[in-house]
C-alpha positions as CSV (number, residue, x, y, z in Angstrom):
1,X,-1.2,-235.2,73.7
2,X,0.5,-236.3,70.5
3,X,4.0,-237.5,70.8
4,X,5.4,-235.3,68.1
5,X,5.7,-231.5,67.5
6,X,3.6,-229.8,64.9
7,X,6.7,-229.1,62.9
8,X,7.5,-232.8,63.0
9,X,4.0,-234.1,61.9
10,X,4.9,-234.8,58.3
11,X,8.1,-236.7,59.2
12,X,6.3,-238.6,61.9
13,X,3.6,-239.8,59.5
14,X,6.2,-240.9,56.9
15,X,7.7,-243.2,59.6
16,X,4.6,-244.3,61.5
17,X,1.6,-244.2,59.3
18,X,1.8,-247.6,57.5
19,X,-0.4,-250.5,56.5
20,X,-4.2,-250.8,56.8
21,X,-6.1,-247.9,58.6
22,X,-9.4,-249.4,59.7
23,X,-12.7,-247.7,60.5
24,X,-15.2,-249.0,63.1
25,X,-18.9,-248.8,63.8
26,X,-20.5,-247.2,66.9
27,X,-22.5,-249.9,68.7
28,X,-25.6,-248.9,70.5
29,X,-27.6,-250.4,73.3
30,X,-31.3,-251.2,73.0
31,X,-31.9,-247.9,74.9
32,X,-30.0,-246.1,72.0
33,X,-26.9,-245.1,74.0
34,X,-23.3,-245.7,73.0
35,X,-22.5,-249.3,74.1
36,X,-19.1,-248.7,75.8
37,X,-18.6,-252.4,76.8
38,X,-19.5,-253.5,73.3
39,X,-17.1,-251.0,71.7
40,X,-14.3,-252.1,73.9
41,X,-14.9,-255.8,73.0
42,X,-15.0,-254.9,69.3
43,X,-11.7,-253.1,69.6
44,X,-10.2,-256.1,71.4
45,X,-11.4,-258.4,68.7
46,X,-10.0,-256.2,66.0
47,X,-6.6,-256.1,67.8
48,X,-6.7,-259.9,68.1
49,X,-7.2,-260.2,64.4
50,X,-4.1,-258.0,64.0
51,X,-4.7,-256.8,60.5
52,X,-5.2,-253.1,61.3
53,X,-2.2,-250.9,61.9
54,X,-4.5,-248.0,62.8
55,X,-8.1,-247.7,64.0
56,X,-10.4,-244.8,63.2
57,X,-13.6,-243.8,64.9
58,X,-16.5,-241.4,64.3
59,X,-16.2,-241.8,60.5
60,X,-18.9,-242.6,58.0
61,X,-19.5,-246.1,59.3
62,X,-19.3,-244.7,62.8
63,X,-22.6,-242.8,62.2
64,X,-20.9,-239.5,63.1
65,X,-23.8,-237.4,61.8
66,X,-26.1,-239.2,64.2
67,X,-23.9,-238.7,67.2
68,X,-24.0,-235.7,69.5
69,X,-20.8,-233.8,70.1
70,X,-20.5,-235.3,73.6
71,X,-21.1,-238.8,72.2
72,X,-18.3,-238.2,69.6
73,X,-16.0,-237.2,72.3
74,X,-17.0,-240.3,74.4
75,X,-16.4,-242.7,71.6
76,X,-13.0,-241.1,70.8
77,X,-12.0,-241.4,74.5
78,X,-13.0,-245.1,74.6
79,X,-11.2,-246.0,71.4
80,X,-8.0,-244.2,72.4
81,X,-8.0,-245.7,75.9
82,X,-8.7,-249.2,74.7
83,X,-6.2,-249.3,71.8
84,X,-3.4,-247.6,73.8
85,X,-3.6,-249.9,76.7
86,X,-4.0,-253.1,74.6
87,X,-1.6,-252.8,71.6
88,X,1.5,-250.6,71.4
89,X,2.2,-249.3,67.9
90,X,-1.4,-249.3,66.7
91,X,-2.4,-245.7,65.8
92,X,-5.8,-244.1,66.5
93,X,-7.4,-241.6,64.1
94,X,-10.5,-239.6,65.0
95,X,-12.8,-238.1,62.4
96,X,-13.5,-234.5,63.6
97,X,-15.5,-232.8,60.9
98,X,-18.5,-230.8,61.9
99,X,-20.7,-228.3,60.0
100,X,-19.3,-225.7,62.4
101,X,-15.7,-224.7,61.9
102,X,-15.4,-223.9,65.6
103,X,-16.8,-227.2,66.6
104,X,-14.4,-228.9,64.1
105,X,-11.5,-227.2,66.0
106,X,-13.0,-228.2,69.3
107,X,-13.3,-231.9,68.3
108,X,-9.9,-231.9,66.8
109,X,-8.3,-230.3,69.9
110,X,-10.1,-232.9,72.0
111,X,-8.7,-235.7,69.9
112,X,-5.2,-234.2,70.3
113,X,-5.7,-233.8,74.1
114,X,-6.8,-237.4,74.7
115,X,-3.8,-238.9,72.9
116,X,-5.2,-239.7,69.5
117,X,-2.4,-239.9,66.8
118,X,-4.3,-238.3,63.9
119,X,-7.4,-236.4,63.1
120,X,-9.3,-236.9,59.8
121,X,-11.2,-234.0,58.3
122,X,-13.3,-233.6,55.2
123,X,-14.8,-230.4,53.8
124,X,-17.6,-229.6,56.2
125,X,-20.8,-231.1,54.8
126,X,-23.7,-229.1,53.3
127,X,-21.8,-225.7,53.6
128,X,-18.6,-225.6,51.5
129,X,-19.1,-225.6,47.7
130,X,-15.8,-224.5,46.2
131,X,-12.1,-224.9,46.5
132,X,-11.5,-221.4,48.0
133,X,-13.9,-222.0,50.9
134,X,-12.5,-225.5,51.4
135,X,-8.9,-224.3,51.6
136,X,-9.9,-221.6,54.1
137,X,-11.8,-224.1,56.2
138,X,-8.7,-226.4,56.4
139,X,-6.3,-223.5,57.0
140,X,-8.5,-222.2,59.9
141,X,-8.6,-225.6,61.6
142,X,-5.0,-226.7,61.0
143,X,-3.5,-223.4,62.3
144,X,-5.3,-223.9,65.6
145,X,-4.2,-227.5,66.3
146,X,-1.0,-229.4,66.5
147,X,-2.2,-232.9,65.6
148,X,-1.5,-234.4,62.2
149,X,-4.4,-234.1,59.8
150,X,-5.6,-236.5,57.1
151,X,-7.4,-234.7,54.3
152,X,-10.5,-236.7,53.3
153,X,-11.6,-235.7,49.8
154,X,-14.8,-237.7,49.6
155,X,-17.8,-236.5,47.7
156,X,-19.9,-238.7,49.9
157,X,-19.6,-236.4,53.0
158,X,-20.2,-232.9,51.6
159,X,-21.8,-233.9,48.3
160,X,-18.9,-232.6,46.2
161,X,-15.1,-233.0,45.8
162,X,-12.3,-230.6,46.0
163,X,-10.1,-230.4,43.0
164,X,-6.8,-232.2,43.0
165,X,-5.0,-228.8,43.0
166,X,-6.9,-227.7,46.1
167,X,-5.9,-230.9,47.9
168,X,-2.3,-230.3,46.9
169,X,-2.5,-226.8,48.3
170,X,-3.9,-228.0,51.6
171,X,-1.1,-230.6,51.7
172,X,1.4,-227.8,52.0
173,X,0.1,-226.8,55.4
174,X,2.4,-227.7,58.2
175,X,0.4,-230.5,59.9
176,X,-1.3,-231.9,56.9
177,X,0.2,-235.4,56.8
178,X,-1.9,-237.6,54.5
179,X,-4.9,-237.6,52.2
180,X,-7.6,-240.1,51.4
181,X,-8.7,-240.1,47.8
182,X,-11.5,-242.6,47.0
183,X,-11.3,-242.8,43.2
184,X,-8.5,-243.8,40.9
185,X,-8.3,-240.9,38.6
186,X,-8.2,-238.3,41.4
187,X,-5.7,-240.4,43.3
188,X,-3.3,-240.4,40.4
189,X,-3.7,-236.6,40.0
190,X,-3.2,-235.9,43.7
191,X,-0.2,-238.3,43.8
192,X,1.5,-236.5,41.0
193,X,0.9,-233.1,42.7
194,X,1.4,-233.9,46.3
195,X,3.1,-237.2,47.1
196,X,6.2,-235.3,48.2
197,X,4.2,-233.3,50.7
198,X,1.8,-235.9,52.2
199,X,1.1,-239.6,52.2
200,X,-1.4,-240.2,49.4
201,X,-3.8,-243.0,50.1
202,X,-7.0,-244.6,48.9
203,X,-9.5,-247.1,50.4
204,X,-9.6,-249.0,47.1
205,X,-7.9,-252.3,46.8
206,X,-7.4,-251.9,43.1
207,X,-5.1,-248.9,43.6
208,X,-2.3,-251.4,44.5
209,X,-2.5,-252.9,41.0
210,X,-1.7,-249.4,39.5
211,X,1.4,-249.1,41.7
212,X,4.0,-250.9,39.5
213,X,2.7,-249.2,36.3
214,X,2.7,-245.7,37.6
215,X,5.7,-246.3,40.0
216,X,3.5,-245.4,43.1
217,X,4.7,-245.7,46.6
218,X,1.7,-246.6,48.7
219,X,2.5,-247.0,52.4
220,X,-1.0,-246.8,53.9
221,X,-4.5,-247.7,53.0
222,X,-6.8,-245.1,54.6
223,X,-9.4,-246.3,55.5
224,X,-11.8,-249.1,55.3
225,X,-13.8,-251.6,57.3
226,X,-12.7,-254.7,55.4
227,X,-10.3,-256.0,58.1
228,X,-12.9,-256.7,60.8
229,X,-15.6,-257.6,58.2
230,X,-13.5,-260.2,56.5
231,X,-10.7,-261.5,58.7
232,X,-10.9,-263.6,61.9
233,X,-8.1,-264.7,64.2
234,X,-8.0,-268.0,62.3
235,X,-8.2,-266.8,58.7
236,X,-6.8,-263.5,57.4
237,X,-7.3,-263.2,53.6
238,X,-7.5,-259.5,53.7
239,X,-4.5,-259.0,56.0
240,X,-2.4,-261.3,53.9
241,X,-3.3,-259.3,50.8
242,X,-2.5,-256.0,52.5
243,X,0.9,-257.4,53.8
244,X,1.9,-258.5,50.3
245,X,0.8,-255.2,48.7
246,X,2.7,-253.2,51.3
247,X,5.8,-255.2,50.6
248,X,5.5,-254.5,46.9
249,X,5.5,-258.3,46.2
250,X,3.0,-258.1,43.3
251,X,3.0,-261.8,42.4
252,X,2.2,-262.7,46.0
253,X,-0.3,-259.8,46.1
254,X,-2.2,-261.2,43.1
255,X,-2.2,-264.7,44.6
256,X,-3.6,-263.4,47.9
257,X,-6.2,-261.2,46.1
258,X,-7.6,-264.3,44.4
259,X,-8.1,-265.8,47.8
260,X,-9.7,-262.6,49.0
261,X,-12.1,-262.3,46.1
262,X,-14.9,-264.6,47.4
263,X,-15.2,-262.4,50.5
264,X,-15.2,-259.2,48.5
265,X,-17.7,-260.5,46.1
266,X,-20.3,-261.2,48.7
267,X,-19.7,-258.0,50.7
268,X,-19.8,-256.0,47.5
269,X,-23.0,-257.7,46.4
270,X,-24.8,-256.6,49.5
271,X,-23.3,-253.1,49.6
272,X,-24.5,-252.6,46.0
273,X,-27.9,-254.0,46.9
274,X,-28.4,-251.4,49.6
275,X,-27.0,-248.6,47.5
276,X,-29.3,-249.5,44.6
277,X,-32.3,-249.1,46.9
278,X,-31.6,-245.4,47.0
279,X,-30.0,-244.5,43.6
280,X,-30.7,-240.8,44.1
281,X,-28.7,-240.7,47.3
282,X,-25.2,-239.3,46.8
283,X,-23.9,-241.0,49.9
284,X,-24.7,-244.5,48.8
285,X,-22.0,-246.3,50.7
286,X,-23.3,-244.7,53.9
287,X,-26.6,-246.6,53.3
288,X,-24.7,-249.9,53.9
289,X,-24.1,-249.2,57.6
290,X,-27.1,-251.4,58.8
291,X,-25.7,-254.2,56.6
292,X,-22.2,-253.8,58.1
293,X,-23.6,-253.8,61.6
294,X,-25.5,-257.0,61.1
295,X,-22.5,-258.6,59.5
296,X,-20.5,-257.7,62.6
297,X,-23.2,-259.3,64.8
298,X,-22.9,-262.5,62.8
299,X,-19.2,-262.5,63.8
300,X,-20.2,-262.0,67.4
301,X,-19.4,-258.3,67.6
302,X,-21.5,-255.8,69.5
303,X,-23.4,-253.6,67.1
304,X,-27.1,-253.0,67.8
305,X,-29.3,-250.9,65.6
306,X,-28.4,-248.2,63.2
307,X,-29.8,-244.8,64.2
308,X,-32.5,-242.8,62.5
309,X,-32.6,-241.9,59.6
310,X,-31.3,-245.3,58.6
311,X,-33.8,-248.1,57.8
312,X,-32.7,-251.2,59.6
313,X,-32.7,-254.6,57.8
314,X,-35.8,-256.7,57.3
315,X,-35.9,-260.3,58.6
316,X,-35.8,-261.5,55.0
317,X,-32.7,-259.5,54.3
318,X,-31.1,-260.7,57.5
319,X,-31.8,-264.3,56.6
320,X,-30.3,-264.0,53.1
321,X,-27.2,-262.2,54.4
322,X,-26.7,-264.9,57.1
323,X,-26.9,-267.6,54.4
324,X,-24.1,-265.9,52.5
325,X,-22.1,-265.3,55.7
326,X,-22.2,-269.0,56.5
327,X,-21.0,-270.0,53.0
328,X,-17.8,-268.0,53.7
329,X,-17.2,-268.9,57.4
330,X,-19.0,-271.8,58.9
331,X,-16.8,-273.0,61.8
332,X,-14.5,-270.0,61.9
333,X,-17.5,-267.7,62.7
334,X,-18.4,-269.8,65.7
335,X,-14.8,-269.7,66.8
336,X,-14.8,-265.9,66.5
337,X,-17.9,-265.7,68.7
338,X,-16.2,-267.9,71.3
339,X,-13.2,-265.6,71.3
340,X,-15.3,-262.5,71.8
341,X,-17.2,-264.0,74.7
342,X,-13.9,-264.8,76.4
343,X,-12.3,-261.4,75.9
């Protein structure tokens, strides 16, 4: 169970939810089952890097739409168990959205019961199409659980976005503690309306550059995979950037961002490449999961294939990605693999 009362959720989050909130993939075995040993190794590696202050599972890059309900519960149980026994103070968030509101409640209650710290919920995909329905969906779920909820207003999941006023209204609910807004204009709108009610966050690095101009207080970056994709135990350009940004040391932040740019440029190049292959697809970033999994394999992580309906990488794509990877890492990548083997 969570270690705070429902009435304390907002206050708890203000104190505890800080820094980078990571998201992880779901590794699969060749037989297409969840790779428990691999998942535990990946979490250990992430904790060894030390950049993430929270780890989330069953999100977009966790292929939650390709997992059964039982698999989602299993992944959540593994992640909570591994994080809690390995690193005190690192939070765990579980994405619990389902097309069924009752199943969303069930998955959220399960996250609460196994000791997750937060649940992350977006408007249920392919069903909700307006603010009234979205608010009623959140209200129904939040009234039936005690765990703190992160509102995820991402058009990539349901194919549309809630208005900023709707997000602010949901933010008034007792155990709504944070929201993730993945575009700058909406972030600024929601921040103005709701930053006194919930932690307003974005996965975008550039949001930190708006902070001094708009007098923003950004205490958490929810949520992205850049920590495990970029940092290693030896080199931590992403972690150093995040630390400087969270301190509000903007001169140091700019300096660290310049060092981070070569990594972001290559990763963004490949994410844009895969998104451009399906320009009609509204969930373009989701199409990058096979790339992210292969990138993780190059770092020595357990990943395996991406499930249908994904198209996995061609050998030519893998070769070109590997060439870019080695330009960035070289020796440090080999050291990362050695670490993973010894965990």
